[in-house]
N, C-alpha and C positions, 0 to 999 in steps of 0.2 A: 388405570394409568392416566397421568395427567403431564402434558408437555406444554412447555412455553415456547414459542417461536417468535424471535424478535428481528430476524434480519430482513430489512426492507428490500433489497434485492430478491432474495427468495420469493417475499410475498407478491413484489410487483411484476415477475416474470412467470407468465403461464409454461406449463411444462409437464414432462413425467415425473418431476420431483413432488409435485404436489399430490399426484395419484399415489406415489410411494409413501408419503407421509401419512395419508389417511386410511392406507391399506390394512392395518391392524386393529382398526377401531377405537384406538386412544383418544381421550378428549384432548383436543389441540385448542390453545388459546393463542390469540396473536396481538402482540403489542409492536409499535413502530419504534425501534431502537435509533440510537444508541440509548440505553436504558441506565441512569445514572443510580448510584448507591442510594439515596434517599427514596427512589421510586421503587427500587428493589426490594429494599428491607421490609417494607408492609406484605409483600405479596409473595417471597421467594419460597418461602416454607410450604406453600400449597402445591408445588410442583415435583413430579417425580424426576423430571428431567427438564433440560432446556437446550435448545439449539439457538446459540446467541451469535450475535454480530459484534461490534465493538462495545459490548456493554461492560459496566464498572464491576467485576466481581471482586471486591475486597475480602479481606478476611472478615469483616464484621457480616457482610452478605451471605458469605459461604457458611459462616458459623450459624446464622440464623436459618439459612435453608436446610443444614445437617440436623438441627434441631426440630426440624418438620420432616417433610417428605424427600428433600433432595439427595439424589443419589448419583446423577450423571449430567456431566457437560459436554456437550458437542459443539465445537467451535465451527461456524460456517465462515470458512477461509483459513488464512495460514497464521496471522499474527496472534500471539498470546499474551502480549505485553498489558491488556487490560485485566487479565485473570491472575489473581495471586496464586500462582503454582505451588509454592511452598505451603501456604494455607490449604490448598485443596488436597495436597498429598499428606497432610497431617491429619486432616479431617476425612480422610479416605473417600474422596470424590474424585474420581477418574476423570481426565479431560482429554478430550480427542480434537485434533483439527485435521485440515484437508490440503496437506502440502501437495505440491506437484500437479494441481489441476487448473490454476489460472495463468501459468507463465506465457502462453501464448498471446491472450487478452491485454495482460499488464504491458509485456513488451511492446506489443502493437500499439498501446497508449501511448507509451514514451517517444515512439517515432512518429505518433499522429501530433503531439504536443510540439516536438521538435520541427515537423514540416510547417505546422500552422505557425509558428513563430518565424522560422528562417524564409518563409514564402508569404508572410504578412498576410495569411489568409484571413485571420480574424478582422484585420484593419479593412481589408479589401470587401470583405464580407458587408460590414457595416457601412463601408463607404458607397458601394453600389446599391445598397439597401436604400440609403438616402438619396439616392438618384446621382450621385457623382460619379465620375469618371477619373478620378485621380489614381495614379498607377504609383505604387511603391517599387524600389528594386529590391529583390530578394537576393537570397545566398543558396549556393549549392551544400549538400552535406558531404557528398562524395570527397574523398581525400583529406576529410577533417579527422582529427583524433578524439575519440570517445573513452573517457575512462569510466570505468563501471564498477562500482565499489559495492561488493557483495556479488559473489557467484553461486548463490542458490538457484533454484529451478528459474526464476525470472531473469537473473543476471546472466545465466548461461544462454537462455533463447535471445536474449538482447545480443549478447556475442554474436550469435548464429546470424541473426538479422543484420546487425552492423557490418559484418564482414562481407555478407552478401550485397550489400550497398555501397560497397568499395570504401568503407570507412578504415582508418588504422584504429585498432582497440587495444587498450591497455586494461588487464582485468586484475582487480585486487581482491584478495579474501585471506582471513586469518588461517584458513585451510587450504592446504594445496592440493588439489584434486588431479594427481598426475594423469589419470586415464583421460579426463576432459583436456587438460592440456596438451597431451599428445594428440588429441584427435582434431585440435584446432591451432596448428603451430604458429599460422598468421597472427593469431593473439599474442601480445608480450604479456606475460603473467609478471606481477610484482607483489613482494610481500612488503614493500615500502610505500606507504599511501602518498607521501610526499612526491613520488614519481608521477602520479596522476595529477596533483595540485598543480605541479610544475609544467607538465607537458600537454594537459588535455585541453582542446578546444569545448568541450561538453563534459560535464560531469552527470552521471546517473547513479541515483542513490537507491540501493537494494538490500539495504539491512535492517535487522529489527531493532526497535526503540530498547535500549536498555540504559541503566545508569552511565555505562562508558560510552554510549554513543550520542547521549543527549546533547545537542547543541554542538556537534563535532563540525559544523559549518558555522565558524564563529569568527569574530572580529580579527584574532590572531592569523587564522587561516587565510582569510579574506584578503586581508592587508599585507601579509609577510610572505605568504607561500604560493598564492595564484600567480602565475607569470603571463597568462595569455587571456586575462579578462572572461572566463569561461561562462557558458551558459550553464546553468545548474538545473537538472530534472528531477524532481521528487515524486515518486509513486509509492514511497514506504510508510513514512511516519512524519507529521509536521514537526514533532518535537526533535528531529535531527538537525533543525536549523535554527540559530538565534535570528529571530525576526528582523531586530532592530540592526542588527550587523549586515543581514542580507540588504535590507532597505539602504542602508548607508552606502554598501558596496554598489549598489544600481547607481546611486546618485553620484557617486565618484567615477564610475566606469571600471572599478575593479571586477565587477560582475556584468555581463551583458544583458542576461535575462534569467529570471527564476519562474520556471514552468513547473506547476505542482498540481497533483491530483489530491492532496492531502493538507490539513491544517492541524494546528495544535489542539484546537476546539472545533468539533464538528457536531452539528450542522455549523456553518459559518456564524458567527455572532454579530450583532450590530456593533459597528466600530472596528472590526477586523483590520489590522494595520495594513495587510497586504492588498486588501480591497482597493481597487482604483489606482495602484502604483504603476507607472509606466514601465514596459518591459518586464510584467507580471502576467502570466496567464494562470488561471484557477479553474480547475475542473473539479465537481463536486464527489469526490472520491468515487469514480465510476471506472477507474482503469480496468476492473475485472467484472464489470456489469455488461457482459454481452451475453446474449440469449444461450449461445453454446457453454460459456464459461458457468453461468448461473445453474444450469441444468446439472453440469458436472459437479459443482461444489455442492449443489443442494442435495443431490442423490448420494453424494458421499458422505455428507454431514449425517444423512438419515441414516445411512448403512451403519456409520460409526455408532450412532445411538442405538439402534437396534442391537447392534453386537455386544455394547456394554449391558443392554438389558437382559439379552440372553444368556450372559456369562453370569448373571446373579443367580 
């Protein structure tokens, strides 16, 4: 049995997940992802299973794998938008992911970005590092309105933390979870996303990238629907925003800040438009990269793979 591991978070973080991975004596090859289609096509047929990150599993890759040894895909993480799920189903390649394990880490990262921006931590750090004692005036987040778009595991966790910090919360999702809404009556649930666009001081994105959600934050939304020049926080997918529209919104004041853990192209490419833009903070897709989260995600992705193998 030959397994390919491409998640860099898994590889870079020591812990029990490494022992579990090697516990069955399978041959483990490691590459540092994300691995694109042209890199996968020459090798994918050599592996029985893959523990993948945000690699590019197109129909061509999956077809080439199926013609060889490929039988299983186990996603380290939640997002499956880089895997052609229809092709995988057609080819009989089961795909598993690990929802519900990184919500604490990612929701904390949203707040870390927000506190950094509102308290000018990034500016003060660089200033004092350079020997200056220049002091900026920051902002409190208590009493502000945060609109949370997407109430999956991370969105729900952010609701809890935001309420605990004294924020007003508007939650949006296409699916109404009556049990969660009843448990957190302080949250205002809406099925009209415009209510968030019009009333939120902060907008946090927690939905998958799909054809319907691509560039959902666009020029029309920014110029015609935002009423309070919000801060946008994105820990989901870079493709949810129109980069040019966001940069223009920052320049006109329609958006006060864009805080993101994700880009449309990762790793960040030379010439990335958002790099160096004022009132933009970028972190390198590390929202779930805490020791605790990596061990949980790694162990669950291995357990998923072993389960698929044992079912064959």
